[in-house]
N, C-alpha and C positions, 0 to 999 in steps of 0.2 A: 289376213289381208282385208282392207277396207275398200269396198266397191264405191267408186265415185258416181254420182248421178249423171246419167246420160243427158238429162234435161237441166243443165247447169243454169239456164235462164231462170228456172223456177226458184233458185236460191235468192234471186234479187228482184222479187216481185215489188218490193218497196221502191226500187229505182224506176221500175216501169210505171208505177203510180205517179212518181215525181215527174216523169216525162209527160204523162197524160195531163197532169195538172198544168205543166208548162205550156202544152199545146192548147189547152182550154183557155188559159189566160191570154195567150197570144192571139187566139181567135177573137176574144172579146175586145182586145185593144185594137186589132186591125179592123174589126167591124165598126168600132167607134170612129176610127180615123177616116173611114170611108163615108159613113152615114151620119156621123155626129149624134148618134143615138145609142142607147144601151138595150133596146127592146128586141134583140134578135130572137128571143124566145117566143115572140108573138108572130113570127114569120115562119111558116112551115118549111119554106124553101131553104132558109138559112139554118134552121134547126136540123133539117135532114143533112145538109152539108157538114155541119159540126159532127153529127153522129157518124157519118161515113168516114171522115178523116180520123176520128178517134178509133174506130174499128180497124181501119187500115193500119194505124200505128201499132195496135196490138198484134195484128197479123205479121207485120214487118218485124217487130221485136221477136216474135216466135221463131221466124226463119233466120234472121240475121244474128240473133243472140249478141246484142251490143254490150251486155253487162258482164261478160266473162272477164274475170280479173279486174273488175272496176275499182276495187279497194286498193290495189297495188299499182295502178297506172300512174304515170307521171302526168303533170298538168298539160304538157305538150301533147301527149297521146290522148288525153281526155278531150282536148279541143279537136283533134283529128277525128276521133270516133264520133263526137257530137256532130261535127260537120258532115261526116259520111251518112249518119242516120238522118239528118235533115234533108240531104239530097235524095236519099232513098224515098223518104216520105213525100217530098215535093214531086219527084218524077212519077212515082207510082200513082199518086193521087191524081195528077194531071192526066196520066194515061187512062185511068179508070173513067174519069169524068168525060174525057174526049171519046173513048171507045163506045161507051154506053149512052153518050149524049145526055148525061145527067145534069140538070140545072144549067140551062143555056144562059141564065142571068148571072152566073158566077163570074166574078172578076179575076182574071189572071193576075192583075196587079195586086189585088188584095191577097191572093195566095202567096205571092212572093214576099209581101210585107209580113204576112202571118208566119211563114216559115223562117223568115229572118229573125223575127222577134222570138220565135220558138227556140232557135239556135242559142241565142243569148241567154234566155231564161233557163233553158235546160242545163247549160253549163253552170250557171250561178246556183240554181236550186239543188243540183246534184252535189255541188261542192259543199253547200250549207248542210245538206243532209248527211254527207260523210262526216262533217265536223260534229254534228249532233250524235251520230252513232259512236264516234270515237270518244266523245266527252262522257258517254254513259247516261246522258239525260234522256236518251231514247234507246230502248233495247229492242232489237229485232233479232230473233233467234237465227235467222238465215244469214246474218252478216256478222256473226261473232268472230272473234279472233281465231286465226288458224294455229293449231298446236304445232310447234316447231322444236325439233331436236338439233342441237349444235355439236359438231365435232370440231375441236380446236386444240390450241396449245396453251399451256399455263401462262406464258409471258404475254400472250395477245388476246386471251379470252375476254377480258373486261372491255377492251376496245371493240371486239367483235360484237359483244352484247349491246354496247352503246350504239354502234352503227346500225345494227338490225332494228333496234327500237327507236331510232331517230326518225324525224319527219313528223308530219302533221297527222298522218293516219296510222295508228298503231295496229297494223294488220296482223302481226304475228305475236303469239304468246309462247315464249321460250319455256318449255316445261322440263327440259333435261339437257345435261351437258356430258360429253365424254372428252377427257383430256388424253390425247394419244401419248404424251410424254410424261404421264404421271408415273411415279415410281411404284405406287401401289396398284396391283392388278385387280383387286377386288374393292375398289373405292366406291361403295354404294351408299354412304351416309353423309359424306362431306357436302357442303353447300357453297355456292358462290352467290353472295347476296341471299336471296330466298330460293334460288334455283338449285335443285339437287344435282350432284355429280355422280355418274355411274361408271363403274370400273369396266375393264376390258372384257371380262367374262360375263357381264350382265347387260350391257347397254343395247346390244343387238336384240336380245330377247325382249327387253323392255319396249323397244320401238315397235316390234311386231305384236306383242301382247296387248299394247294399248292403242293399236290402230293409228299410229302417228303417220300422217300422210306425207309430211315434208321434213327432210333432213338437210341442214346447211353444213357443208364440208368446207371449213376454213383452213385447210392444210393441203399440201400436195397430195394428189391421188395415191401415189406410191407409199405415202406415210400411213395410210389407213391399213388396218390389219387385213391380210390376204383373204379374199373371198367375201368379205363383209358387204362391199358395195354391190357385188353381183347378186348376193342373196337378197339384199334389201330391194334391189331393182326387180328381181324375179317375183317378189311378193307385192309389187305395186306401190312401193314407197318412192316418192319423188326425191331425187338426189340433185342438190343444187350446189355447184362448185363456185367458190369465190374466186373470181378471175385473178386477182392479185396473188392469192395463195397458190393457185394452180400453176401459174407461169413464172412466179417469182418476182414480178414487178407489176405496178399499176399502169396499164397502157392508157394513152390519151383518149383513144376511142376504140370501141370494139363492137363487132356485129357478127352474126352467123351468115356464112356464105356457102353456096353449093359448089363443089368441085366434082363434076360427074355424079357418082352415087355417094360421094363423101360429103359430110357436113363439117365445116371448119370454122373455128373462131378466128376471124380476121382482126388483126390489131394494127393500128396505124396512127397517123397524125390526126389531131382533132380538127374538125371544121364545123362551122355553124350551119345548122339546118336552115332550109328556106324560111320556115316560120320564125326562126330566131333573127334572121336578117331584117324582117319587118319589125320585130321587137326592138332591134338596135336603133332603127329610125325613130320609133316612138320614144324610146329611152332618151335619145339626143334632144328631141323636141321638149320633153318634160324637163330635161336638164337646163335648157335655155330659159324656159318659163320660170322654173323654181330659182335658177341662178339670178335672173333679173329681180324677182321679188326679194330674194334673200340679200342681194347686194344693197338694195334700198334700205332694208331693215338693219343692215350692218352698220349704217352711219350712226344712228343713236347708240347702238351697242358699243361702237368704238369709243365714243365720247365717255360713256360710263366706265369702260375698262381703263381709259387713260386717267380718269379721276380716281379710280381705286388704286392705281399704281402711285399716283402722286400722294394720296393719303398714307400710303405705306412707306413713303420716302424714296421711292424708286423713280428717278427722272429720265431713265434711258428710254430708247425707242420701244414702243409696244409691239411693233410688227417685226417679224424676221422671216427670211426665206431659206428654205432648205433644198439642196439638190436631191432628187429622187429619180427612180427609174420608172418610166411610164409605159404605155402600151407599146408592144413590140420592141422593148428595150430603149426607147427614146428617153433622153435625159430631160426632165422637167424641173421647174423650181416652184415649190408649193409655198403658199402664204399661210402663216399661223400667227396667232397672238403669242407673244413671248411669255413663256411660263417659267423660264429659268433665268439665272443670273447672266449678265451679258457675256462673261468669259466662260460659259459652260463647256465649250469644246476643250479648252485648255485644262480645265479641272478634270474632265473625263479622262484625258490622257494620263494625268497623274493618278487617278483612281484605278485605272487598269493595271498599274504597276503592282497593286496589292492583290493577292490571290483571292481574297474574299469578294472584292468587287468584280474582278475579272471573271470568276466563275459564274456569278449572277448574270453578267453581261453576255457571256457565251451561251448560256441556257435560255435566256428570255429577252435579250436585247434591251433590257431595262433593269433598274435597280429598285429594290424595296426600300422605301423611305429615302428616296434620292435627295441628297443634301443640296443639289444644285437648284432645286425647285424653290421659287420665291413664295412668300406668304400669299400674294395675290395669285400666283401661278397655281397654287393648290386649289384655290376656288375655281379658277378657270378650267382646270383639268377635271375636277370633281363634277362640274356641270357640263363638260365638253365644249364650253364656249370657245376654248382656244382653237378648235377646229373650224370655226365659222368662216374665217377669212378664205378658206379653201373654196368657198362659193365663187370667188374670182377665178380660180383655176377651172371650176366647172363651167362657168360662162365662157371662158377662153377655149374650152374643149380639151384641155390636158387631163381633166379628171371628170368623174361622174358623181352623182349623189351617192350611188351605191356601187361598190366594186371592191376588189382586193385592196388591202392596205398598201400604200406606196412604200416601196423598199429603197434602202440606200444601195448604191452600186456595190456589187460583190456579196451582198447579204444573202441572196437566194442561193448562189453557188455554194456558200458555206454550209447550207442545209439540204443538199441533195439535188439541186437543180430545179425540177418542176417547171420546165419552160412554159407549160400551159398557163402558168400563173400570169404571164404577161400578155395573154391573148386579148384581154379586155382592158379598158381604162381603169386605173386605180380609183377608189372611191373615198368619200368622206367617212362613210360607214360601210359595213359589209356584213357578210354572214358571220364573221368572227365577232363583230360588234354586238350581235344579239345572241351569242351563244357562249357567254362566259367573259367576254371582254378581257380584262387583265388577269382574270382568275384562272386562265388555262396556260399551259406551257407553249413554248414557241413552235414546236413541231406540230402540235395539235392545231394551232392557229393557222399554219400553212395548209394543213389538210382541209380545214373548214373553207379556206379561200379557194382551194382546188375544187371542192365540191360546188361552190358557187359558180365558178367559171364554166363548169360542165353542165350546170342545170339552170343557168340564169334565165329569168323570165320576168314579166311585169308583176306577176303574183309574188315571186320571191323578193323582188325589189321592194314592193309595198310591205311585205312581211318584215323585211330587214329594217325599214324605216320605223314601223310601228313598234317592233321589239326594242330597237335602240332607244326610242323615245321613252318607253316604259323603263328601260334599264337606267337611263339618265335620271328619271323621276325618282326611282328607287335608290339611286346612287349605288348601283350594283356593278362592282368590278372596275370602276374608273380609277385610274391612277395618274 
């Protein structure tokens, strides 16, 4: 058994240093804003003030331990923790200065400004530090990846691996796999990718002998060999159940709740958290601003597109509108530059009569080398210019810059429902647009959209836009 350190804060001294740097910079900025000078180091009173707030920050970090699990935190939880830490620092510093009457000349206004700046800087600097750690450009032994052993099934193990290693912070290093439905009971040499697979009679021993602290169980508890979970737990191994695998479906929302002395996993309908409600307001403001700018830029683009069509001998209208399902199931009509022949819908019905085309459509809702796409349309799709008129829908409020792909009526029901999909406005681009675009199958696309709805944030929106732009530049996956 591997004993975990009681002082887990010590594993993240690097993040404490980052916080102290943020506080130091915040002090310098707030001092300049108050006195319009940078010479705080010549003033003993303010030098003492800086020394005290830095020492207090270290003491607070020691008792509060704000860095526990910092590498696996969501962006929303990181904001909450950073805000809590800022409040602790502000309140305790104010209390100390007042109780001991230290520095009567200190400005409360400056303290509020300083800790406000500190909050913003600490969030940004810690995020950048995480990115450096994950990139491998900076190596800190205390923040290395956590060894993880995965128990799963043959038909879903690749998806499990992909989901565990997804995200911006690669926290876990999968060092072993056990497949509960493997026909061979002593399968200790096979690999999936570069990850070794261990058979039924050796995987438990391997976990204990190699001091693996975390095991991810991506199957129902009853499917694991009898006694294994109990023995691993007794030896201090952390057991992590995948909710979808444990209960048979992916709930919209889940959280732990107490019922007397029992702890229960409560599952229910998804609802936005208070912080996300603020995010939705900011998101709409950004949609309006970008929609206005984009609509103005759309005018010369429209002229160029029309000229391209005329040069290819196509004199039909360059715009067309499609019926789609918007937020909460509302019907919307989206604008696009036409990239197909005018009678594309009629041709589609004829194509679906052939098994070859029908199979492609049922699997992906699109065709490989679609014959309906015009010469100009191929250019528009390759560059994603055909999507730009949807800025009009963004301005109107039917769509957003970032969101799930707008679906046709009945499309979602054909692929398992996922009512959560419609909790937000559809977008011009989305999480699917920067994670494979047309190179992934339809079901995977829906799962990516589902992930976005549950985790949407300003950061995720910005990441979607940047990644989509890079994908367009590389011409990656557009059809």
